[in-house]
N, C-alpha and C positions, 0 to 999 in steps of 0.2 A: 469583663468577658468580651472576647472578640468573635465576630461572625463572618462566614463566607456564605454567599447565596449564589447558586448556579441554576439557571433555568435553560431547559433544552426543548425545542419543538422540532419535530421532524415530520414531514409529509412525504409520502412516496406513492408512486404509481408503478404497478408491476403488471407487465403484459406477458402472459404465458403463450408459448408457441408450440404447436405440434403439427407434423406433416405440412410444414410451410404455411400454416394458417394461424391467425390469432384465435386462441381457444377460450381465453378468459382475460378479464381486466379486473384488477383489485387495487383499491385505494387504501393506503395505510396512513394512520395518524398516531403519533406518539408524543406525549408531553410529560416531562418530569421536572421536579424541583428538588434540589438538594440544599440542606442547610448544615453547615459545620460550625460547631462552637468550640472555642479554645480557651483553656484556663489552666494555670498551674502546670504547664507542660503536657497537658492531655487534650485529646480530641473527642468530641461527641458528635454523632452524625444522625440525621433524620432525613428521610426522603419520602416523596409521594409521587404517584403516577396519576396523571390527569390534573384537574384544577386543584390547587393547593391552598390551604389555610396557612399563611406564612407565620402568623403569631403562634399557632399550635406547633408548627414545625420547629420554631426557635425554642419553644418550651421543651419539646421532645429531645432536641439536640442537647440542650443544657442538662437535662436529666440523664442522658446517656454518658455524660462525663464521669458519672459514678463508676462506669466500667473500668476506668483507669487505663485507657489505651494511650500510651505515651506517644506524643507527636509534637514537633516544633511548630510554632505559629508562624513567625517571620512574615507577616503581611506587609504588602507594599501598595502604594497608591498608583494612580494613573487613569487617564480617561481616553477612550478611543471607541468610536462607533462606526464600523464599516458599513457602507451602503449595501443594500440587498442586490444580488446579481440579477441580470435580466432573465426573464422566463425563457426556458429552453423550448418548451412546446406548451401551448395552452391545453388545459385538460380536455377540452372538447376535440382537440386535434390529435391527441396521442394515438388512439386506436386507428383512425384513418391514416395517419402517417406511417405507422408500422405495417398496416395492411398493404399500403402502396409499396413499401420496401419489399415485403415478402412476395408480392405479386411480381415485381420486376425481377427479383432473384429467381423465382420459379420459372419465369419466361426465359431468362438468359442462361439458366443452369437447370434445365428441366430434368436432368438425370440425377438430381440431388434433392434431399429432403432437409429442411431446416427445423430446428426445435429448441426447446429450453426457454429462455427468458430474456426480456429487455426491461431494465429498471430505470426509472427517473426519480431522483430524490432531491429534496430541498431541506436544509437544516439551518436553524438559527439557534445560537447559543449565547447566553449573556452571563456575565460574572460580575459580582460586586462584593465588597467587603467593608468592614468598619474602619479601614485605613484610608478610605476614599477612592478605591479602585472602582471603575465602571467601564466594562468592556462589552461589546456586541460584535459577533462575527457571523458570517453566513457562508454556506457552501451549497453548490448545486451541481449535479453531475448526471450524466446519462451513461449507463453501463450496459454494454452488449455482452451477453454470454450465450452465443448461438452455437449449437452443435450442427455439424454438417455431415450428412450420411449419403454415401454413394448408394443409389438404389440397387446396384448390382452386388453390393457388399453384404456379407453376413454379419458385419459388426454392428453394434448398437450405434456407434458413431465413428467417423473416420477422421474428422478434423474438428477444431474448435476455433471460432472467431471471438476473441475476447478483446474488449477495448473500453476504455473510460474516456468520455468526451465531455466538453462543456458547451457544445452546440450540436444541433442536428443537421447532418449533411448526408442525405440519402445517396447522392452520386459517389461520394467518397467511400461509403460503406460498400456499395455494389462493386465499385472498381477493385477494392482491396479483396473482397470475397472472390471475385472472378479471377483475380491473379493467383490466389491460393489454389483455386480449383484447376486452373490451367497447369500449374506446376504439379499438382497431384496426379493429373492425367498423363504425365510424362515421366515414367520411371527411368531413373538414370543409375548407373553403377557407382559404387564408392569411388571417389577420385583417387588416382594413384599417388598424388602428392599430399603431404600433410597440410591441412587447411585450418585456419582458426575457426572457432565456433561462436556463433552469435546466439545468445540465449537470454531469457528474462533474468533480471538480477536476482529473482527468487531462487536461482540455482545455488546461490551461496547463502540463502536465507537461514540455514541452520547455524550460521555464524552469528546472526544478529543477537540471539539470546545471550551470547558470551559478552556482549556489551552491557548487560543489565548489572547494575551496581551490586545487588545481592550475590549474583553468581561470581562476579569479579572479586568482591571482597571476601568471599568464602574460600577462594583459591580453586574453585571448580572450573573457572573459565580458561580457555586457551590463551587468553590475554592477561591472566593474573600475574602480577609482578612485573608487567612490561610497560607500565605507564611512563611516558616520556621516551620510549624506545622506538626505533624504526621496526615496524612489523610488516609493512607492505611496500610496494614499489613507489618511487618518487611521485608518479602521476596519479596515485590513488588517494582520494580523500573521501571520507564518509561523514555525513552530517545529517542533522535534523533541520529541516527547512520548513518553516511554517508560513512561507509566502505562497500565493497562488503561482502556478497551478498545482503545487504539490499538496497543499491543504488550504482550506479556507479559514481555518481557526488560528489566529495569530497568538493566542494564549493557551496555556495548558489548564488542566483541571485544578491547579492550585493558583491560577492567576499569574503565572510567571510569563513574562514577555521578554524574549531574548533580543539583544541588540541586533538590528537588521533582520530579525526573525530567524537567525541561524545559530546553531551550536555544533561545533565540530567534535566528532569522536576520533577521527583520524585526519590529520592534515599533512599532505605531501608524504604520506607513508608513515607518519609518526603517530602512535597511539597517544591521544591527548585528552580523552573524556569518556565518561560512562553514562549510561541511561539511568538517571536518578529521579527520585522524588525529594522533597524537602527532608523527609525522615532518613532516607538512605544516604543522602548527601552528607547529612550530619553524622550519621553512624560510621561512615567510611572516610570521612574528611575529603569529600569530593565536591566539585562545583555542582551547583543546581543546573540541570540541563534543560528544564522546561519541557519535559516529556511525560508529565504525570497524566494519568487517566483514571477514571473510576466509574463504577456503576453508580446509579442515582442514590444508593444507600450504603455505599461501601467506602472503605479506606483507600486513598489513592495508591496506585502502583505504577511502575514505569511501563510505557507503551512504545510502539514503533511508529507512531503517527508522524508523518513527514520525513521518515528516514529514507535517505537516498544516497547515491554516489554522485560526486561532482562530475559533470559531463566533460569529456575530453574531445569529442568529435560530434558531427551532426549528420544524420541521415544514413541509411543503409549503405549507400555507395562508399562511405568511408571504410567499410569492412573489406572492400575488394571482393575477391573470390573467397567464399566462406561456406560453412555448413550452418544452416539456420534451423534452430529448434522451434518447431511448430507446437508440439505437444509432448510434455514429459510428465509422467506420473510415477510416484514411488521414489526409491532411493533414500539415502541417509548419509550422515557424517559421523565418522568415528571419533573417539576421544582425542585422537591425534590430528584431526582435521582433514582426514582422507574422505573424499566424496565419491560416491557411486550413483550415477543418475541414468536410469533407463529412459530412452527416448522412443516413443511410439510413432512419432512422425517428424520427419526432418526434410528440409528442401535444400537444394544446391542454390546458392546465392551468387550472382555475377552482376557486377556494376549496379548493385542496389536492387536487382530484380530477381524474383524467384523463377528458376528455369527448369526445375525437375525435382521429382520425389526420390529421396534416397531410401535405402533399406533401413529397418529399425536398428537403432544404435545403442551403445552403452558408453556414457562419458565417465571419465575418471580424472582424478587429480587431487592434489592437496590444496586446501584453501589458501595457504600462505604462498604457494607457487602460483595459483590462479590469479591472485591479487599482487603477485610479486614478479618473478622472472617470466611468467607465462602471460602476464597481463598485456592486452593490446589497446583497448579503448572502452569507454562507456559512451554509447551513442545516444544523443538527444533526439527524441521524436516529438510529435505534436502532443499538446495537452499534458506535458510533464512526463510522458512515458519515456522509458530509457531501456537500452539493451546492453548487456555485458558482452564484450568480445575478448576471448582469451584462447590460449593454446591448450585445450583439454587433451587428455588421451582419448582416442576415439576407436572403438571396435564395433564390428557388426554384432548385433545381438544374436 
């Protein structure tokens, strides 16, 4: 009988913000252990929250083999233990740091209220199996999810400042927020000329599920039957990247470590891979992509961890004059790949700077055109963030 053991510890500090003040501080701690047993082409799973009795979990996992859940084993060895990242902020300094941030924002933007949350999280995951594998990875990040409300507005919020960072830089946050506010306070008309649109890569996120092996193999994916074919433009590559800063975990939930930490789904426009687990890879005769994830007591399934586009440019200045999407909520993609995205807040971008607030917009386009003939760039930003630039259809809402 073969075994896999996965241990995960996560600590988190969450600061709640209302009316530009810190209103609460919450510390979270989560620890889980997963044991998987393999025998005769089947998998047995046991999991525990908190401190675990490993012997009892192994026995439970072996017992659950009787359920007859078919799953390939295919264990491999290897040893790698990454060092823990530097502390972003000491626990005693979290609340004072964010109070200072909010105080400065309130002073320099006294016509606005800031709310919602700022979260700081640390994660350590270890994996071992009976084939000799022993891995440890770490991740640490600071996530801003601040709402910005104009005191004169009747809206619940008017803008959102969202950012994932790996260090605390108060001056950078203040500068970025003030630049957004300055643009918001300068309404400008829709440009007469057609401009490219700069948006979060999440604008085409409905496409991502079409890379999942089960969807591809069932024929329900927009990409079904197109493996090895050109589906996007020559400069478009889509990959799973398990290197920092895209993710801190170099292995997936099945202990798969990809060469150089990368697995391409699209390379230079050619569809070449799907999001698989060991089971779906075997079922549909596809390569193992190293993208498995699971709950602490569940069967592995494909995830989007580390999924990104390959960057083709750096910094907002690369976009030239453009429409920058600040906040978009709603929209969907049809079964033929047509997208409709309502944009509640957009800025005019010139030479990499926000210069004014545009009216509410509606973006449209087909995902194969957006990543094909209408593709312009994928812009690399700090901390692994990126933005898609493409020639969407744009109309006033």
